[in-house]
N, C-alpha and C positions, 0 to 999 in steps of 0.2 A: 199220390200227391202231384205227379206230373200232369195229370188231367186237369187239376185245379190251376196249375201254373200256365199250361198251354192247352186251353180247351179245344182249339181247332187243329193244332199241329203236333199234339203229343205223340202221335203214332210215328212221326218222323224220327223221334229220338228213341222210342221204345223198340223200334225194329232194327237198330244198329246191331250188327252181328256180335261185336266184341263188347261194347259198353252198354248197349240197350238194356240187358237184363239187370244191370246194376243201378241205373239212373234213378229209378223211383226211390229205392232205399237211400241212395246218396242224397237226393233232395231232402228227404225226411231227416237224415242225419244233420244236414246243414241247418235246417229249421230248428232242430232241437238245440243247436249251439248258438242260436240267436241271430243267425244271418237273416237279413231282410229278404222279402220275396224278390225284390229287384236284383239283389246280389246273386240269389240262387238262379234266377233266369239267365243272368249274364254268363254264369258258368255253364249251365246246361246248353246254352246256345252254341258253345264252342265244342261240344262233344263230337259232332261230325268231323270237325277239323282235327281234333286230337286222334280220333279213330283212324283217320287217313295217315297221320304222322306215324302212329304205332304200326300200322300194316306195312307202310313203306320201309320201316326199320326192321321188318321181319318179326315183330313181337305179336304173334298171333294168339298167345295164351297168357293171360295175366298171371296165372298160377306159376308161370316160369319166369316172371319178371320181378326183379328185386326193386325195393323202394328207390335206391340210388339210380337204377336204370330208368325208372319212370321219370324221376326228376330231371335226368339228363336229357330227356327228349325236348325240353324247352330251354336248356342251358344256353345262355347268351341271347335269349329272345325275350327277356322280361320286359324290355322297353319297346320292342317291335310289336308285340301282341300281349298287352297286359292281361287281358281277360283269359287268353289261353294259358298263360303262366299261372294265373289264379286258379283255374280249373285243375291244372296238374298238381299244384301244391295241396289243394283241398282233397282231391281224389286220392293222392298218395297217402295222406293221413287217414282217410276213410278206409281204404283197402288194407293198410297196415294194421289199423285197430281191429279190423274184422279177421285178420289172419289170412287174407286172400292173396297176398304177395309171396313170392319166393323168399325164403330166408337163407342168406348166405352164411356159411360157417365163418366164425371169427378167425382172423389170421394169427399166426404165432406172435406177431407184434402186439396185437390187441389183447391176446391172452396174458402176455407178460405185463403189459401196462395196466391191465385190470388188477393184477396182484399188487402192482406198485400203488395204484390208487387206494386200494384197501389198506395198505401199509400207511399211506399218508393220512388217512382218516382215523384209523384205529390206534396207531402207534404215535404218530406225531400230532394228531389233533388239528390238522389244518382245515380251514374253511373250504367249502365245495368249490368256490371260484378259484382259490389258490391251487387246489388239487388239479383242476382242469388245466391251469397254466403249466404245472409240472408235467402232467401227462402228455400234453401236446408236444412239449420239447422232447420228452422221452420217445414219442412216436417218430419225431423228426430225426432223432439220432439213429434209431433202428432202421429207418428208411435210408438214411445216408450210408449206413454200413451194409445195406442189402440183406438184412437179417431174415426177411421172409423167404428170400430165394436161397439163402445159405445160412442156416442157423449157426454153423461153426464160425461165421464171420464175427460173432459177438465175442466168443472166447479168444479169438485171435486179434481183437482190437488192441491197438497200442497207442502210446501217447501222441505221436504225430497225427494219427487219424482223428483223435479227439480234438487236437488243436486245429486241424483243418476244418472240422465241423463248426467249431466255435468261431473261426474266422468268417465262415459263411453267415453265421447268425449275426455277426458284427456289422455286416453290410446292410442289414435290414432294421437296425435300431440304434438309438443313442447310447451314450455312455452309461446313464443311469439304468436303463433297461438291460443293457448288456451285463452290468454288474449282477442284476437279479438272475439273468439266464445262466451266468457262470455258477452262481450258487445252486440253482436248480439242477444243473448238470452234475455238479459234485454230489449232490444228494442222490441222484439216480445211480451214479456209478458206485457209491457206497452201498446202496441197496443191492445192486447186482453182485458186488464183491461178497456181500454177506451170504448170497445164495450160491456162490461159487461160479457164477456165470461169466465173470471177467476177472482178470488178475488183480490182486489186492494192491492198493496204493495208486491205481490208475488216476484217481481224482486229483492226485498231487501235481499232475501235469497242467492243471487248469490254474492259471494265474489271473486273478480278478483285475479288471482295468483300473488303472490309477486315476482316481477322481477325488476331489475334495469332498469329505463327508459333510452332508447337509449344506451343500453349496448354495441352495436356493432358500430364500426366506419364505416363511409361511404366507399364504395369500389370505390374510385377514383384512376385513374392512372395518371401519369405525362402527361401533354399535349403533350410533345414530343413523348411519346409512342402512344398516340392516332393518331397523324399525321403520325407516322411510320406505324401504323396499316392500315390506309387508303391508304397510298402509296403502301402498300404491296398487295392490291387487284388488281389482274390482270384484265385489261380492254380490253383484246384481245378476250374475249368470251362474249356471251350474258349474261350469269349468272354473270360474273364479272362486267359488266356495270351496271346491275340492282343492285347488292349488293353494289357497290361503291356509287351509287346515294342514296340508302337507308341509309347507315351508315353515309354518309356525312350529310344528313338531320338531323340524330339523334345527331351527334356531333356538328353541327352548331347551332341548335335551341333547343337542349335538349328534343327532342320529345320522347314520350313513344312508345313502340312497337305497342300498340293498335292504336295510332294516325297515325303511318306510314302505318299500314295495312289498315286503313280506308280511307286514302287519295284518293280523286277522281279527275279525269281529269277536271271536271267542277270547281273544287276549286282552280285551278291554273290560275291566270290572267297574261298572258305574257305581255300584253301592259302596265299594271300598275306595273309589276315586283313585284308581291306579290302573296301569296297563303294563303288560309284559312283552318284552321283545327278545328275540333270539340274537345274541351277540355272535357274529360269524368268527371273530378272532379268538374268542374264548370258549365257543361251543357250549354255552350255558345260558339259560333264560335269565333275564334281569328285569326286576320290577321297578317302575318309576311312578312317582305320584302324579296324578292327573290335575294340573292346575285349572283354575276356573276359566282362564282365557282359552286354554287349549280345549277343555271340555266343551265350552260353548261353540268353538269353531267346528269341532268334530260333530256335535249334535246338529248344528246348522247344515253341515254337509250331508250327514246320514239321513236327516228327515226331509230335506228339500232338494238335494242335488244328486244323490247317488242313484244311478240307474237301477231299476228293478232287476235283480239277478239272484240266482241261487249260489253265486260265488261267495265264499266266506272271506275273501281278501277285502280289506277296507277300501282301498283306493282302486277304482276301476276306470277304464277308458270310457270316453263319451260316445264313441262311434260303434255301430253294430258291425260284427257281433261283439257283444260286451265281453271283454276280457280283463283280467287283472292288469293294472298299469305296470309296465316294465320299467327298469332303471333308465332305459333310453327315453321312455315317455316322460319320466320325471325330469330328466335333463332338458328335453325339448320344452317342457312347460316352464322350467326355470329361465331358459333363454328368452322365451316369449315375454315374460314379465320383467326380465332384467334389462332389456333394451329400453333406453330412455330413463332408467332409474339412476339413482346415485350410487348404485352398487357396482364398483369397478373390480371385476374379477374375470377379465378376459382369459379364455383358455382353461378355466378351472371348473366352472359350473357350480352346482349347489353345494359341493364340498366346502366352498369358502364359508358357508354358514357355520360349519363345524369349527373351522379355524377361528372365525370371528367370536364364537361363543367362548372358546378356550381363552382367547386374549381378553375378552370382557370379564371373565371370571378371575383371571390373573390380576386385572386392575382392581377387582373387588377384594383382593387379598385372600382368595381361595388357595388352598395348598395344592401342590402338584399332585399329591395322592388323591385328593378329592376330585380334581379335574380328570385325572386318569381313570378313576373309577366310573365317572359319569360317561366318559367317552368310550369305555370298554377296552382299555389298553391292558396288556399283560405285563408291561414293564414301564418303569418311570422313564426309560430311555425313549420309548415311543411317545410319551407325553411331552418330553422335552422338545421334540420336533415341532410341536404346535406352539410352544411357548417362547421360541426365539424372538428377539426383538425385531420389530418392523423398522424400516429405515427412518420413518418419521419419529419414532421414539429415540433413535440414535441422534437425530438432529436436535431434538429437544434437550438431550443430555450433553451436547457439545459445549465446551467453554469458549468464550470469546477470545480472539487473538489479542494479545497486548499490543497497543499502538505506540507505546513508549515507556520510559521510566522516569519517575519523579527524581529531581535532584541531580540530573545530569548523568553522564556515563560513569560507571564504576568498574 
């Protein structure tokens, strides 16, 4: 394939001692993943520069280089040389997939945290994103204790050490997040105590920060503003059709950003007029009726705007290579259409559509159980967070102050 991309100078790349034998297969691998020819050329052009960097670092055999080592070669240079960084990221993925890089053995910390992740998923039923947060904090604690260098440090851990670790965490987050981290830490210590890895009761040293429960009101917008926001999305472009379908789904069913990003073509049943989503909080599929409005928006996007791709995810990015749209991509799309609209949700993003639907249903006299079931909550307490009154409702409920009394003072 390199001959087609560089008819005159392909030999310049193929004769590179270290990378040359890999570049033709690498270029084909990129093409199979939807990269445009121009993007492939830009990466291949940087191969001589990367080869020089690798040789200067003493990395003469890629079979002895791990993926983190390869990525480290351009660490901190992503802005200085964007194309070189792009080559390293793509090449690392290619070599890792082919098994051509060195595999480093997992550390004791990684082994222990892998068992903890399994416990969180199989026993506690937590969503993958929540498992990741728990596990990262667990790794941070083990690193703080120096577990990899001295496994006995874990069994010798005491309350003051745990407190010292949590004080360090407190310097990097706010009160609300610190409250969650304290809960995560107690969970990990209980898991370790059940295995006999730490002394029992160590989690009792952790005192959650004192903060008013539910101190912030939900960020809900008037339903008229939500409808105006949706109407303001131009459907004359492929991106507009895609974004309208996404945000109409979120506003109609209260879907999370992760649920929209994970929606697959196989989960839409056009004959039955319903679709199925995976609820991350309850780890169970949930079927919803497909309204005419949502069905029309999805049909318009799928027929006229969705890029040709073998991907089964419904919503895809518009740039090549074509990939499933990430949660960050959905957030950025929301920000794009939110600017200049009547939707006031600064700092929240598309999640405000979920809050707004909950408040809209409450005004329609829907029960808390009905709203909670639609939003995928496991408890009414979670639903209650969405249904607290907005300050405008409190103003409407306020009584006028008396200006005087009839008949004089009594």
